[in-house]
C-alpha positions as a Markdown table, in Angstrom:
| # | Residue | x | y | z |
|---|---|---|---|---|
| 1 | Unk | 0.0 | 0.0 | 0.0 |
| 2 | Unk | 1.4 | 3.4 | -0.9 |
| 3 | Unk | 1.2 | 6.7 | 1.1 |
| 4 | Unk | -2.2 | 7.5 | -0.3 |
| 5 | Unk | -3.7 | 4.3 | 0.9 |
| 6 | Unk | -3.8 | 2.7 | -2.6 |
| 7 | Unk | -2.9 | -1.0 | -2.6 |
| 8 | Unk | -0.1 | -2.1 | -5.0 |
| 9 | Unk | -1.6 | -4.2 | -7.8 |
| 10 | Unk | -1.3 | -8.0 | -7.1 |
| 11 | Unk | -0.6 | -8.8 | -10.7 |
| 12 | Unk | 2.3 | -6.4 | -11.6 |
| 13 | Unk | 3.5 | -4.5 | -14.6 |
| 14 | Unk | 4.3 | -5.5 | -18.2 |
| 15 | Unk | 6.1 | -3.3 | -20.8 |
| 16 | Unk | 5.5 | -4.5 | -24.4 |
| 17 | Unk | 8.1 | -2.6 | -26.4 |
| 18 | Unk | 9.0 | -2.8 | -30.1 |
| 19 | Unk | 12.0 | -5.1 | -29.4 |
| 20 | Unk | 11.4 | -6.8 | -26.0 |
| 21 | Unk | 8.9 | -7.5 | -23.2 |
| 22 | Unk | 9.9 | -6.5 | -19.6 |
| 23 | Unk | 7.8 | -7.8 | -16.7 |
| 24 | Unk | 7.8 | -7.2 | -13.0 |
| 25 | Unk | 5.6 | -9.2 | -10.7 |
| 26 | Unk | 6.2 | -8.4 | -7.1 |
| 27 | Unk | 9.9 | -8.3 | -6.6 |
| 28 | Unk | 10.8 | -10.6 | -9.5 |
| 29 | Unk | 10.9 | -9.9 | -13.2 |
| 30 | Unk | 12.2 | -11.0 | -16.6 |
| 31 | Unk | 13.0 | -9.7 | -20.0 |
| 32 | Unk | 12.2 | -11.5 | -23.3 |
| 33 | Unk | 13.3 | -10.5 | -26.7 |
| 34 | Unk | 10.3 | -10.3 | -29.1 |
| 35 | Unk | 10.3 | -11.9 | -32.5 |
| 36 | Unk | 7.7 | -10.6 | -34.9 |
| 37 | Unk | 6.2 | -11.7 | -38.2 |
| 38 | Unk | 6.0 | -9.5 | -41.2 |
| 39 | Unk | 2.5 | -8.4 | -40.1 |
| 40 | Unk | 3.9 | -7.3 | -36.7 |
| 41 | Unk | 2.3 | -10.1 | -34.7 |
| 42 | Unk | 4.5 | -12.3 | -32.5 |
| 43 | Unk | 5.8 | -15.5 | -33.9 |
| 44 | Unk | 4.4 | -18.8 | -32.5 |
| 45 | Unk | 7.7 | -19.6 | -30.9 |
| 46 | Unk | 8.1 | -16.2 | -29.2 |
| 47 | Unk | 4.5 | -16.3 | -28.0 |
| 48 | Unk | 5.1 | -19.7 | -26.4 |
| 49 | Unk | 8.3 | -18.5 | -24.6 |
| 50 | Unk | 6.5 | -15.4 | -23.3 |
| 51 | Unk | 3.5 | -17.4 | -22.1 |
| 52 | Unk | 5.8 | -19.9 | -20.3 |
| 53 | Unk | 7.8 | -17.3 | -18.5 |
| 54 | Unk | 4.7 | -15.2 | -17.6 |
| 55 | Unk | 2.8 | -18.2 | -16.2 |
| 56 | Unk | 5.8 | -19.2 | -14.1 |
| 57 | Unk | 6.1 | -15.7 | -12.7 |
| 58 | Unk | 2.4 | -15.2 | -12.0 |
| 59 | Unk | 2.3 | -18.6 | -10.3 |
| 60 | Unk | 4.8 | -17.5 | -7.7 |
| 61 | Unk | 2.6 | -14.6 | -6.6 |
| 62 | Unk | -0.9 | -16.1 | -6.5 |
| 63 | Unk | -3.6 | -14.2 | -4.6 |
| 64 | Unk | -7.3 | -14.3 | -4.2 |
| 65 | Unk | -9.4 | -13.8 | -7.3 |
| 66 | Unk | -8.3 | -12.8 | -10.8 |
| 67 | Unk | -5.1 | -10.6 | -10.7 |
| 68 | Unk | -4.9 | -7.4 | -12.7 |
| 69 | Unk | -1.8 | -6.8 | -14.8 |
| 70 | Unk | -1.1 | -3.3 | -16.2 |
| 71 | Unk | 0.2 | -3.7 | -19.7 |
| 72 | Unk | 2.0 | -0.7 | -21.3 |
| 73 | Unk | 2.2 | -0.6 | -25.1 |
| 74 | Unk | 4.3 | 1.5 | -27.4 |
| 75 | Unk | 3.2 | 4.4 | -29.6 |
| 76 | Unk | 3.0 | 2.6 | -32.9 |
| 77 | Unk | -0.4 | 3.4 | -34.5 |
| 78 | Unk | -1.5 | 5.7 | -31.6 |
| 79 | Unk | -3.4 | 8.9 | -32.5 |
| 80 | Unk | -3.9 | 11.8 | -30.0 |
| 81 | Unk | -6.8 | 14.3 | -30.2 |
| 82 | Unk | -7.9 | 17.2 | -28.0 |
| 83 | Unk | -11.7 | 17.5 | -28.0 |
| 84 | Unk | -14.1 | 19.8 | -26.3 |
| 85 | Unk | -17.4 | 18.5 | -24.9 |
| 86 | Unk | -20.2 | 20.1 | -22.8 |
| 87 | Unk | -19.9 | 19.7 | -19.1 |
| 88 | Unk | -21.6 | 16.4 | -18.1 |
| 89 | Unk | -21.3 | 13.5 | -15.6 |
| 90 | Unk | -18.8 | 10.7 | -16.2 |
| 91 | Unk | -21.3 | 8.3 | -17.8 |
| 92 | Unk | -22.7 | 11.0 | -20.1 |
| 93 | Unk | -19.1 | 12.1 | -21.0 |
| 94 | Unk | -18.3 | 8.6 | -22.1 |
| 95 | Unk | -21.4 | 8.5 | -24.4 |
| 96 | Unk | -20.7 | 12.0 | -25.8 |
| 97 | Unk | -17.0 | 11.1 | -26.4 |
| 98 | Unk | -18.0 | 7.9 | -28.2 |
| 99 | Unk | -20.0 | 9.9 | -30.7 |
| 100 | Unk | -17.1 | 12.3 | -31.1 |
| 101 | Unk | -14.7 | 9.4 | -31.7 |
| 102 | Unk | -17.0 | 8.0 | -34.3 |
| 103 | Unk | -16.8 | 11.3 | -36.1 |
| 104 | Unk | -13.1 | 12.0 | -35.6 |
| 105 | Unk | -11.7 | 8.6 | -36.7 |
| 106 | Unk | -12.2 | 6.7 | -39.9 |
| 107 | Unk | -13.1 | 3.4 | -38.2 |
| 108 | Unk | -15.9 | 2.5 | -35.9 |
| 109 | Unk | -15.3 | 2.8 | -32.1 |
| 110 | Unk | -15.8 | -0.9 | -31.7 |
| 111 | Unk | -12.6 | -1.4 | -33.8 |
| 112 | Unk | -10.6 | 0.9 | -31.5 |
| 113 | Unk | -9.0 | 0.8 | -28.1 |
| 114 | Unk | -9.3 | 4.2 | -26.7 |
| 115 | Unk | -9.2 | 6.2 | -23.4 |
| 116 | Unk | -9.3 | 9.8 | -22.3 |
| 117 | Unk | -7.9 | 12.2 | -19.8 |
| 118 | Unk | -9.6 | 15.4 | -18.6 |
| 119 | Unk | -7.4 | 18.5 | -19.0 |
| 120 | Unk | -7.6 | 20.8 | -16.0 |
| 121 | Unk | -7.5 | 24.5 | -16.8 |
| 122 | Unk | -7.9 | 26.0 | -13.3 |
| 123 | Unk | -11.5 | 27.2 | -13.9 |
| 124 | Unk | -14.1 | 27.1 | -11.2 |
| 125 | Unk | -17.1 | 24.7 | -11.4 |
| 126 | Unk | -19.4 | 27.5 | -12.6 |
| 127 | Unk | -16.9 | 28.5 | -15.3 |
| 128 | Unk | -16.3 | 24.9 | -16.3 |
| 129 | Unk | -20.1 | 24.5 | -16.7 |
| 130 | Unk | -20.2 | 27.4 | -19.1 |
| 131 | Unk | -17.1 | 26.6 | -21.1 |
| 132 | Unk | -17.5 | 22.8 | -21.1 |
| 133 | Unk | -14.6 | 20.4 | -20.7 |
| 134 | Unk | -11.5 | 19.7 | -22.7 |
| 135 | Unk | -10.3 | 16.1 | -23.1 |
| 136 | Unk | -7.1 | 14.4 | -24.4 |
| 137 | Unk | -8.1 | 11.3 | -26.3 |
| 138 | Unk | -5.8 | 8.5 | -27.3 |
| 139 | Unk | -6.9 | 5.8 | -29.7 |
| 140 | Unk | -5.3 | 2.8 | -31.5 |
| 141 | Unk | -6.7 | 0.0 | -33.6 |
| 142 | Unk | -7.9 | -2.8 | -31.3 |
| 143 | Unk | -6.1 | -5.5 | -33.3 |
| 144 | Unk | -2.7 | -3.9 | -32.5 |
| 145 | Unk | -3.0 | -4.6 | -28.8 |
| 146 | Unk | -5.6 | -7.4 | -28.7 |
| 147 | Unk | -2.8 | -10.0 | -29.1 |
| 148 | Unk | -1.2 | -8.8 | -25.9 |
| 149 | Unk | -4.4 | -8.8 | -23.9 |
| 150 | Unk | -5.2 | -12.4 | -25.1 |
| 151 | Unk | -1.8 | -13.5 | -24.1 |
| 152 | Unk | -2.2 | -12.2 | -20.5 |
| 153 | Unk | -5.7 | -13.7 | -20.2 |
| 154 | Unk | -4.3 | -17.1 | -21.2 |
| 155 | Unk | -1.9 | -16.8 | -18.3 |
| 156 | Unk | -4.7 | -16.4 | -15.8 |
| 157 | Unk | -4.6 | -12.6 | -15.3 |
| 158 | Unk | -6.8 | -9.7 | -16.3 |
| 159 | Unk | -5.0 | -7.2 | -18.5 |
| 160 | Unk | -5.4 | -3.4 | -18.1 |
| 161 | Unk | -4.0 | -1.8 | -21.2 |
| 162 | Unk | -2.2 | 1.6 | -21.0 |
| 163 | Unk | 0.3 | 3.7 | -22.9 |
| 164 | Unk | 4.0 | 3.7 | -22.0 |
| 165 | Unk | 4.5 | 7.3 | -23.2 |
| 166 | Unk | 2.0 | 8.6 | -20.5 |
| 167 | Unk | 3.8 | 6.6 | -17.7 |
| 168 | Unk | 7.3 | 7.8 | -18.6 |
| 169 | Unk | 6.4 | 11.4 | -18.0 |
| 170 | Unk | 6.1 | 10.7 | -14.3 |
| 171 | Unk | 9.9 | 10.0 | -14.0 |
| 172 | Unk | 10.6 | 13.7 | -14.5 |
| 173 | Unk | 10.5 | 15.4 | -11.0 |
| 174 | Unk | 8.3 | 18.5 | -11.1 |
| 175 | Unk | 8.4 | 18.9 | -14.9 |
| 176 | Unk | 6.3 | 21.7 | -16.3 |
| 177 | Unk | 6.1 | 23.5 | -19.5 |
| 178 | Unk | 7.3 | 22.0 | -22.8 |
| 179 | Unk | 9.8 | 19.3 | -23.3 |
| 180 | Unk | 10.3 | 16.0 | -25.1 |
| 181 | Unk | 11.1 | 12.4 | -24.0 |
| 182 | Unk | 13.1 | 10.0 | -26.2 |
| 183 | Unk | 13.2 | 6.4 | -25.3 |
| 184 | Unk | 16.1 | 4.7 | -27.3 |
| 185 | Unk | 16.2 | 1.0 | -28.0 |
| 186 | Unk | 18.5 | -1.0 | -30.3 |
| 187 | Unk | 16.6 | -0.4 | -33.5 |
| 188 | Unk | 13.7 | 1.9 | -32.6 |
| 189 | Unk | 13.2 | 5.1 | -30.6 |
| 190 | Unk | 10.0 | 6.5 | -29.3 |
| 191 | Unk | 9.6 | 10.3 | -29.2 |
| 192 | Unk | 6.9 | 12.0 | -27.0 |
| 193 | Unk | 6.4 | 15.7 | -27.2 |
| 194 | Unk | 4.8 | 17.5 | -24.2 |
| 195 | Unk | 3.6 | 21.1 | -24.4 |
| 196 | Unk | 2.2 | 22.9 | -21.4 |
| 197 | Unk | 2.3 | 19.8 | -19.4 |
| 198 | Unk | 0.0 | 17.9 | -21.9 |
| 199 | Unk | 1.1 | 15.2 | -24.2 |
| 200 | Unk | 0.9 | 16.6 | -27.8 |
| 201 | Unk | 2.2 | 13.8 | -29.9 |
| 202 | Unk | 3.9 | 10.3 | -29.8 |
| 203 | Unk | 5.9 | 8.8 | -32.7 |
| 204 | Unk | 8.0 | 5.7 | -33.2 |
| 205 | Unk | 11.3 | 6.4 | -35.0 |
| 206 | Unk | 13.5 | 3.7 | -36.7 |
| 207 | Unk | 17.2 | 4.4 | -36.5 |
| 208 | Unk | 20.4 | 2.5 | -37.4 |
| 209 | Unk | 21.3 | 1.0 | -34.0 |
| 210 | Unk | 21.3 | -2.5 | -35.4 |
| 211 | Unk | 23.5 | -1.5 | -38.3 |
| 212 | Unk | 26.0 | 0.2 | -36.0 |
| 213 | Unk | 27.0 | -3.1 | -34.4 |
| 214 | Unk | 24.8 | -3.2 | -31.3 |
| 215 | Unk | 26.0 | -5.6 | -28.6 |
| 216 | Unk | 24.0 | -7.0 | -25.7 |
| 217 | Unk | 21.3 | -4.4 | -26.0 |
| 218 | Unk | 23.6 | -1.4 | -26.4 |
| 219 | Unk | 24.1 | 0.5 | -29.6 |
| 220 | Unk | 27.6 | 1.2 | -30.8 |
| 221 | Unk | 26.9 | 4.9 | -30.4 |
| 222 | Unk | 28.1 | 5.7 | -33.9 |
| 223 | Unk | 28.2 | 9.5 | -34.2 |
| 224 | Unk | 26.8 | 9.4 | -37.7 |
| 225 | Unk | 23.8 | 7.3 | -36.7 |
| 226 | Unk | 23.1 | 9.4 | -33.5 |
| 227 | Unk | 23.4 | 12.6 | -35.5 |
| 228 | Unk | 20.9 | 11.2 | -38.0 |
| 229 | Unk | 18.5 | 10.3 | -35.1 |
| 230 | Unk | 19.0 | 13.8 | -33.6 |
| 231 | Unk | 18.3 | 15.5 | -36.9 |
| 232 | Unk | 15.0 | 13.5 | -37.2 |
| 233 | Unk | 14.1 | 14.5 | -33.6 |
| 234 | Unk | 14.9 | 18.1 | -34.3 |
| 235 | Unk | 12.8 | 18.1 | -37.5 |
| 236 | Unk | 9.7 | 17.0 | -35.4 |
| 237 | Unk | 10.4 | 19.0 | -32.2 |
| 238 | Unk | 11.9 | 22.5 | -31.8 |
| 239 | Unk | 12.2 | 22.7 | -28.0 |
| 240 | Unk | 15.2 | 23.0 | -25.7 |
| 241 | Unk | 15.0 | 20.2 | -23.1 |
| 242 | Unk | 15.2 | 16.5 | -24.1 |
| 243 | Unk | 14.9 | 13.7 | -21.6 |
| 244 | Unk | 16.4 | 10.3 | -22.5 |
| 245 | Unk | 15.4 | 6.9 | -21.3 |
| 246 | Unk | 16.0 | 3.3 | -22.5 |
| 247 | Unk | 19.0 | 1.0 | -22.6 |
| 248 | Unk | 20.3 | 2.7 | -25.8 |
| 249 | Unk | 20.8 | 6.0 | -24.0 |
| 250 | Unk | 22.4 | 4.7 | -20.8 |
| 251 | Unk | 26.0 | 5.5 | -21.7 |
| 252 | Unk | 27.2 | 9.1 | -21.2 |
| 253 | Unk | 28.9 | 9.3 | -24.6 |
| 254 | Unk | 25.7 | 8.5 | -26.3 |
| 255 | Unk | 23.9 | 11.3 | -24.5 |
| 256 | Unk | 26.7 | 13.8 | -25.2 |
| 257 | Unk | 26.6 | 12.9 | -28.9 |
| 258 | Unk | 22.9 | 13.4 | -29.1 |
| 259 | Unk | 23.1 | 16.7 | -27.2 |
| 260 | Unk | 25.8 | 17.9 | -29.5 |
| 261 | Unk | 23.9 | 16.9 | -32.6 |
| 262 | Unk | 20.8 | 18.8 | -31.4 |
| 263 | Unk | 22.7 | 22.0 | -31.8 |
| 264 | Unk | 23.0 | 25.2 | -29.7 |
| 265 | Unk | 20.5 | 25.4 | -26.9 |
| 266 | Unk | 19.7 | 21.7 | -26.8 |
| 267 | Unk | 20.0 | 20.1 | -23.4 |
| 268 | Unk | 19.8 | 16.3 | -22.8 |
| 269 | Unk | 19.1 | 14.7 | -19.4 |
| 270 | Unk | 19.2 | 11.0 | -18.6 |
| 271 | Unk | 16.3 | 9.5 | -16.5 |
| 272 | Unk | 17.4 | 6.5 | -14.5 |
| 273 | Unk | 14.8 | 3.8 | -14.5 |
| 274 | Unk | 16.3 | 2.0 | -11.5 |
| 275 | Unk | 16.0 | -1.7 | -11.0 |
| 276 | Unk | 14.9 | -3.6 | -14.1 |
| 277 | Unk | 15.9 | -0.9 | -16.5 |
| 278 | Unk | 12.3 | -0.2 | -17.8 |
| 279 | Unk | 11.4 | 3.5 | -17.7 |
| 280 | Unk | 7.8 | 2.6 | -18.5 |
| 281 | Unk | 7.4 | 0.3 | -15.5 |
| 282 | Unk | 9.2 | 2.8 | -13.3 |
| 283 | Unk | 6.8 | 5.5 | -14.5 |
| 284 | Unk | 3.8 | 3.3 | -13.8 |
| 285 | Unk | 5.0 | 2.7 | -10.2 |
| 286 | Unk | 5.4 | 6.5 | -9.8 |
| 287 | Unk | 1.8 | 6.9 | -10.9 |
| 288 | Unk | 0.7 | 4.3 | -8.4 |
| 289 | Unk | 2.7 | 5.8 | -5.6 |
| 290 | Unk | 0.8 | 9.1 | -6.1 |
| 291 | Unk | -2.5 | 7.3 | -5.7 |
| 292 | Unk | -3.6 | 7.9 | -9.3 |
| 293 | Unk | -4.8 | 5.6 | -12.0 |
| 294 | Unk | -2.8 | 5.0 | -15.2 |
| 295 | Unk | -4.2 | 6.1 | -18.6 |
| 296 | Unk | -6.4 | 3.1 | -19.5 |
| 297 | Unk | -7.3 | 2.0 | -23.0 |
| 298 | Unk | -10.7 | 0.4 | -23.1 |
| 299 | Unk | -11.6 | -2.3 | -25.5 |
| 300 | Unk | -15.3 | -2.5 | -25.9 |
| 301 | Unk | -15.4 | -6.1 | -27.3 |
| 302 | Unk | -13.3 | -7.4 | -24.4 |
| 303 | Unk | -15.3 | -8.7 | -21.5 |
| 304 | Unk | -14.2 | -10.5 | -18.4 |
| 305 | Unk | -15.0 | -14.1 | -18.9 |
| 306 | Unk | -15.5 | -14.7 | -15.2 |
| 307 | Unk | -18.9 | -13.8 | -13.7 |
| 308 | Unk | -19.6 | -13.9 | -9.9 |
| 309 | Unk | -21.6 | -16.9 | -8.7 |
| 310 | Unk | -25.0 | -15.7 | -7.6 |
| 311 | Unk | -27.2 | -17.8 | -5.3 |
| 312 | Unk | -30.5 | -18.8 | -6.9 |
| 313 | Unk | -33.5 | -17.7 | -4.8 |
| 314 | Unk | -37.1 | -18.2 | -5.6 |
| 315 | Unk | -37.6 | -14.4 | -5.8 |
| 316 | Unk | -35.1 | -14.1 | -8.5 |
| 317 | Unk | -36.8 | -17.0 | -10.3 |
| 318 | Unk | -40.1 | -15.2 | -10.2 |
| 319 | Unk | -38.5 | -12.0 | -11.6 |
| 320 | Unk | -36.9 | -13.9 | -14.4 |
| 321 | Unk | -40.3 | -15.5 | -15.2 |
| 322 | Unk | -41.9 | -12.1 | -15.4 |
| 323 | Unk | -39.1 | -10.8 | -17.6 |
| 324 | Unk | -39.6 | -13.8 | -20.0 |
| 325 | Unk | -43.3 | -13.1 | -20.2 |
| 326 | Unk | -42.6 | -9.4 | -20.9 |
| 327 | Unk | -40.2 | -10.2 | -23.7 |
| 328 | Unk | -42.7 | -12.5 | -25.4 |
| 329 | Unk | -45.4 | -9.8 | -25.2 |
| 330 | Unk | -43.3 | -7.0 | -26.7 |
| 331 | Unk | -41.3 | -9.2 | -29.2 |
| 332 | Unk | -43.4 | -8.6 | -32.3 |
| 333 | Unk | -44.1 | -4.9 | -31.6 |
| 334 | Unk | -40.4 | -4.2 | -31.0 |
| 335 | Unk | -39.5 | -5.9 | -34.3 |
| 336 | Unk | -41.9 | -3.7 | -36.3 |
| 337 | Unk | -40.7 | -0.6 | -34.6 |
| 338 | Unk | -37.0 | -1.3 | -35.0 |
| 339 | Unk | -37.1 | -2.6 | -38.6 |
| 340 | Unk | -36.7 | 0.7 | -40.4 |
| 341 | Unk | -33.9 | 1.8 | -38.1 |
| 342 | Unk | -32.1 | -1.5 | -38.6 |
| 343 | Unk | -32.5 | -1.2 | -42.4 |
| 344 | Unk | -30.9 | 2.3 | -42.4 |
| 345 | Unk | -28.1 | 1.0 | -40.3 |
| 346 | Unk | -27.4 | -1.9 | -42.6 |
| 347 | Unk | -27.4 | 0.5 | -45.6 |
| 348 | Unk | -24.9 | 2.7 | -43.8 |
| 349 | Unk | -22.6 | -0.3 | -43.1 |
| 350 | Unk | -22.8 | -1.4 | -46.7 |
| 351 | Unk | -21.9 | 2.1 | -48.0 |
| 352 | Unk | -19.0 | 2.3 | -45.5 |
| 353 | Unk | -17.8 | -1.2 | -46.6 |
| 354 | Unk | -17.9 | -0.1 | -50.3 |
| 355 | Unk | -15.7 | 2.9 | -49.5 |
| 356 | Unk | -13.0 | 0.9 | -47.8 |
| 357 | Unk | -11.1 | -0.1 | -51.0 |
| 358 | Unk | -10.9 | 3.6 | -52.1 |
| 359 | Unk | -9.7 | 4.7 | -48.7 |
| 360 | Unk | -7.0 | 1.9 | -48.6 |
| 361 | Unk | -5.8 | 3.0 | -52.1 |
| 362 | Unk | -5.6 | 6.6 | -51.1 |
| 363 | Unk | -3.7 | 5.7 | -47.9 |
| 364 | Unk | -1.2 | 3.6 | -49.8 |
| 365 | Unk | -0.6 | 6.4 | -52.3 |
| 366 | Unk | 0.0 | 8.9 | -49.4 |
| 367 | Unk | 2.3 | 6.5 | -47.6 |
| 368 | Unk | 4.3 | 6.0 | -50.9 |
| 369 | Unk | 4.7 | 9.8 | -51.2 |
| 370 | Unk | 5.8 | 10.1 | -47.6 |
| 371 | Unk | 8.4 | 7.4 | -47.8 |
| 372 | Unk | 9.9 | 8.5 | -51.1 |
| 373 | Unk | 10.0 | 12.3 | -50.8 |
| 374 | Unk | 13.4 | 13.9 | -50.6 |
| 375 | Unk | 14.2 | 15.8 | -47.3 |
| 376 | Unk | 14.1 | 19.2 | -48.8 |
| 377 | Unk | 12.5 | 20.8 | -45.7 |
| 378 | Unk | 15.2 | 19.3 | -43.4 |
| 379 | Unk | 17.9 | 20.9 | -45.6 |
| 380 | Unk | 16.2 | 24.3 | -45.6 |
| 381 | Unk | 15.9 | 24.2 | -41.8 |
| 382 | Unk | 19.6 | 23.4 | -41.4 |
| 383 | Unk | 20.5 | 26.2 | -43.8 |
| 384 | Unk | 18.3 | 28.7 | -41.9 |
| 385 | Unk | 19.8 | 27.7 | -38.6 |
| 386 | Unk | 23.4 | 27.9 | -39.9 |
| 387 | Unk | 23.1 | 31.2 | -41.8 |
| 388 | Unk | 24.4 | 34.3 | -39.8 |
| 389 | Unk | 22.3 | 37.5 | -39.7 |
| 390 | Unk | 22.4 | 39.5 | -42.9 |
| 391 | Unk | 23.1 | 36.5 | -45.2 |
| 392 | Unk | 21.6 | 36.8 | -48.7 |
| 393 | Unk | 21.1 | 33.7 | -50.8 |
| 394 | Unk | 21.4 | 34.5 | -54.5 |
| 395 | Unk | 20.7 | 31.1 | -55.9 |
| 396 | Unk | 19.9 | 27.7 | -54.4 |
| 397 | Unk | 19.6 | 24.4 | -56.2 |
| 398 | Unk | 18.5 | 21.0 | -54.7 |
| 399 | Unk | 17.8 | 17.7 | -56.5 |
| 400 | Unk | 16.7 | 14.2 | -55.6 |
| 401 | Unk | 20.3 | 12.9 | -56.0 |
| 402 | Unk | 21.2 | 14.8 | -52.8 |
| 403 | Unk | 23.2 | 17.5 | -54.5 |
| 404 | Unk | 23.3 | 21.0 | -53.2 |
| 405 | Unk | 24.5 | 24.2 | -55.0 |
| 406 | Unk | 24.2 | 27.6 | -53.5 |
| 407 | Unk | 25.5 | 31.1 | -54.1 |
| 408 | Unk | 25.4 | 33.5 | -51.2 |
| 409 | Unk | 26.6 | 36.9 | -50.1 |
| 410 | Unk | 28.0 | 37.2 | -46.5 |
| 411 | Unk | 29.6 | 40.1 | -44.6 |
| 412 | Unk | 33.2 | 38.8 | -44.4 |
| 413 | Unk | 35.4 | 35.7 | -45.0 |
| 414 | Unk | 35.0 | 34.7 | -41.3 |
| 415 | Unk | 31.3 | 34.4 | -41.7 |
| 416 | Unk | 31.9 | 32.3 | -44.9 |
| 417 | Unk | 34.1 | 29.9 | -42.9 |
| 418 | Unk | 31.6 | 29.7 | -39.9 |
| 419 | Unk | 28.7 | 29.1 | -42.3 |
| 420 | Unk | 30.5 | 26.2 | -44.0 |
| 421 | Unk | 31.6 | 24.8 | -40.6 |
| 422 | Unk | 28.0 | 24.8 | -39.2 |
| 423 | Unk | 26.7 | 23.0 | -42.3 |
| 424 | Unk | 29.4 | 20.3 | -42.0 |
| 425 | Unk | 28.6 | 19.9 | -38.2 |
| 426 | Unk | 24.9 | 19.6 | -38.7 |
| 427 | Unk | 25.1 | 15.9 | -39.4 |
| 428 | Unk | 22.8 | 16.2 | -42.4 |
| 429 | Unk | 25.5 | 16.6 | -45.1 |
| 430 | Unk | 28.2 | 14.1 | -46.3 |
| 431 | Unk | 30.3 | 16.9 | -47.6 |
| 432 | Unk | 30.2 | 20.7 | -47.9 |
| 433 | Unk | 32.8 | 22.5 | -50.1 |
| 434 | Unk | 33.5 | 26.2 | -50.7 |
| 435 | Unk | 34.1 | 26.3 | -54.5 |
| 436 | Unk | 34.5 | 30.1 | -54.9 |
| 437 | Unk | 34.9 | 33.2 | -52.7 |
| 438 | Unk | 35.2 | 36.7 | -54.2 |
| 439 | Unk | 34.7 | 40.2 | -52.9 |
| 440 | Unk | 31.4 | 41.8 | -53.7 |
| 441 | Unk | 31.2 | 44.5 | -56.4 |
| 442 | Unk | 30.3 | 47.2 | -53.8 |
| 443 | Unk | 33.2 | 46.0 | -51.5 |
| 444 | Unk | 30.6 | 45.6 | -48.7 |
| 445 | Unk | 30.5 | 41.8 | -48.6 |
| 446 | Unk | 31.9 | 38.5 | -49.9 |
| 447 | Unk | 30.3 | 36.4 | -52.6 |
| 448 | Unk | 30.7 | 32.7 | -52.0 |
| 449 | Unk | 29.6 | 29.6 | -53.9 |
| 450 | Unk | 29.1 | 26.3 | -52.0 |
| 451 | Unk | 28.5 | 22.7 | -53.2 |
| 452 | Unk | 27.6 | 19.7 | -51.1 |
| 453 | Unk | 25.7 | 16.4 | -50.8 |
| 454 | Unk | 23.3 | 15.5 | -48.0 |
| 455 | Unk | 23.0 | 12.2 | -46.3 |
| 456 | Unk | 20.2 | 9.6 | -46.7 |
| 457 | Unk | 18.5 | 9.1 | -43.3 |
| 458 | Unk | 16.3 | 6.2 | -44.5 |
| 459 | Unk | 12.7 | 5.7 | -44.0 |
| 460 | Unk | 11.5 | 6.7 | -40.5 |
| 461 | Unk | 8.0 | 5.6 | -39.5 |
């Protein structure tokens, strides 16, 4: 039991990551490397190993009833929305939010696992009644996490699904304002951006840790790969303070390389996850110590298979008999009343089903554009950050082969050298060369011509 009188969960914590599963049941735990099929589901052999270890660990901490296990999942496929609803009770809020989700997302609520968090704005109850309420909603396709839930139920426990990104925020002592958290693994990293104390976005980034020669869960810390990861982070986040977690960021040299690659003003801070090494599990324990409940993803189609045993009394038998008679009386009338509504609903379902191939085709086309576009915007951002005040770009040429040609006018030769040095140190270019440097016609500047080639960062999800 924690200081707030909340009992520690009898089941424990599970952290389902992209690469491994970490578990802590009581004072014991384990880590299993996850092997996935091309579809993203676990291979049969991996599922068997996980089930065997989990059953063994749950069997050592048996308690009364069905144990709850908090299962944290990664950010892959997770969408965040901020929605405003009228002030209402908790039950009414759930109904209103379900209608809002049906309008916001392209799939039915039954196909999603979703949860919400009320955002406090410091208003009084009367002001809140007038303004309504603002909610942060997280949703993911149910099939993405249903496999994890089924695996836990097979081991004799009741899963409670949550998001690891929400839990890791609680490792930051007294953090306010805007910042980002980067959880680094061997081949994937998870970036969470927080603005004003509210989670704004979560994203999974693939990076080259495996190609850099990772050993025993630690990336080699190749400066080129880390600079590429930092450039991708900087392209998606423009803040100053970055918190690092995960086994991939445990070594000080890795943190210093990322901090240097982020450029001037970037500050990296390592968050120690303590025993077990899972920042997600450590964050969940912090939530529990505060007496709060983790962010829960509800799955409407999942129901607890166990039902309490109820004694059969003659009064309940009489009530059931009356209910059966009532159902028989209203059966035909209800059918006639509900038939038009059912036909309209079936028509809507058929129309929605007919639209799915077109939606899939458009989505595939957009994904193709995203994965094949050249990083022109990243290059322009680096040029803007490196250019000193008063720089004038006369001509700029970029092509899909990664070649850069630029003619600029700067104040003096020192600015020319500094500009080239910043471009080379940005980590985005393979080479940057000063091909020509001449004095301007009005003797008030220096004309310089640069040529370079940028690196290929690869596809990042």
